[in-house]
C-alpha positions as CSV (number, residue, x, y, z in Angstrom):
1,M,68.3,-31.8,119.0
2,A,64.6,-31.2,118.7
3,A,64.3,-31.7,122.5
4,L,67.0,-29.0,123.0
5,L,65.1,-26.6,120.8
6,E,61.8,-27.3,122.5
7,G,63.5,-26.7,125.9
8,E,64.4,-23.3,124.6
9,G,60.8,-22.5,123.6
10,W,60.9,-23.5,120.0
11,R,58.0,-25.3,118.4
12,I,59.0,-28.1,116.1
13,V,57.1,-27.7,112.9
14,A,58.6,-30.7,111.0
15,R,61.3,-33.3,111.4
16,N,63.1,-34.9,108.4
17,Y,61.1,-32.8,105.9
18,R,61.7,-34.3,102.5
19,I,61.1,-33.5,98.9
20,A,62.5,-35.2,95.9
21,R,65.6,-33.1,95.8
22,G,66.4,-32.4,99.4
23,E,65.8,-32.7,103.1
24,V,65.8,-30.5,106.2
25,D,66.4,-32.3,109.5
26,I,64.4,-29.9,111.7
27,I,62.1,-27.0,111.0
28,A,61.3,-25.0,114.1
29,E,59.4,-21.8,114.9
30,K,59.9,-19.3,117.7
31,G,58.2,-15.9,117.6
32,E,58.8,-14.4,114.1
33,V,61.7,-16.8,113.3
34,L,61.4,-20.0,111.3
35,A,64.7,-22.0,111.5
36,F,65.7,-24.7,109.1
37,V,68.2,-26.8,111.0
38,E,70.8,-29.2,109.6
39,V,72.2,-31.6,112.1
40,K,75.6,-33.1,111.3
41,N,77.7,-35.6,113.1
42,W,81.2,-34.3,112.7
43,S,84.4,-35.5,114.4
44,V,86.9,-33.0,113.0
45,F,86.5,-29.3,113.8
46,G,88.6,-26.5,112.5
47,A,88.5,-23.2,110.6
48,G,86.8,-24.7,107.6
49,E,84.4,-27.0,109.4
50,L,81.2,-25.6,108.0
51,E,82.5,-25.6,104.4
52,T,83.6,-29.2,104.9
53,A,80.5,-30.4,106.7
54,L,78.1,-28.6,104.3
55,S,79.1,-28.3,100.7
56,A,77.7,-25.6,98.5
57,R,75.5,-28.3,96.9
58,K,74.1,-29.4,100.2
59,R,73.4,-25.8,101.3
60,S,71.7,-25.2,97.9
61,R,69.4,-28.2,98.5
62,I,68.5,-27.1,101.9
63,I,67.6,-23.6,100.6
64,E,65.6,-25.2,97.7
65,T,63.7,-27.4,100.2
66,S,63.0,-24.5,102.5
67,K,61.5,-22.5,99.6
68,I,59.2,-25.4,98.7
69,F,58.2,-25.8,102.3
70,L,57.4,-22.1,102.5
71,S,55.4,-22.2,99.3
72,R,53.3,-25.1,100.6
73,N,52.9,-23.6,104.1
74,R,51.8,-20.0,103.5
75,E,51.2,-19.4,107.2
76,Y,54.9,-18.8,107.5
77,K,55.1,-16.3,104.6
78,S,56.0,-13.4,107.0
79,A,58.4,-15.4,109.1
80,R,62.1,-14.4,109.3
81,V,63.9,-17.4,107.9
82,R,67.3,-18.5,109.1
83,F,69.5,-21.6,108.4
84,D,71.1,-23.1,111.5
85,V,73.6,-26.0,111.7
86,F,74.2,-28.2,114.7
87,L,77.5,-30.0,114.7
88,L,77.6,-33.1,116.9
89,R,80.6,-35.0,118.2
90,E,80.1,-38.4,119.7
91,G,76.3,-37.8,119.8
92,R,76.6,-34.5,121.7
93,L,76.2,-30.9,120.6
94,A,79.7,-29.6,120.0
95,R,78.9,-26.4,118.1
96,R,75.7,-24.6,117.2
97,L,75.8,-22.2,114.3
98,E,72.8,-19.9,114.2
99,S,72.2,-18.2,110.8
100,A,75.1,-20.3,109.5
101,F,74.4,-19.4,105.9
102,T,72.0,-17.2,103.9
103,G,69.1,-18.2,101.6
104,E,71.3,-17.5,98.6
105,P,73.0,-20.6,97.0
């Protein structure tokens, strides 16, 4: 998915960014936007797909990880942050959810 983002003009800032309590698959920058991207392999899609694919606990960990990343990388302090989710089926992008959730747990 990083190659897809790069093809759209995004700069990959980090891949598999980890701290003790969480991980973000891809962190990418384009203009004033800094996207924290979760990539999920998911075979069943429906109305509740996001809630099923990303539990409240997982979203909370992504948010916490993003806050730590931002505190350690002050050059992004003025960036507009968003949380995206890429849902894959059989290794291919099936659905892309930009701004899939907010920075509030």
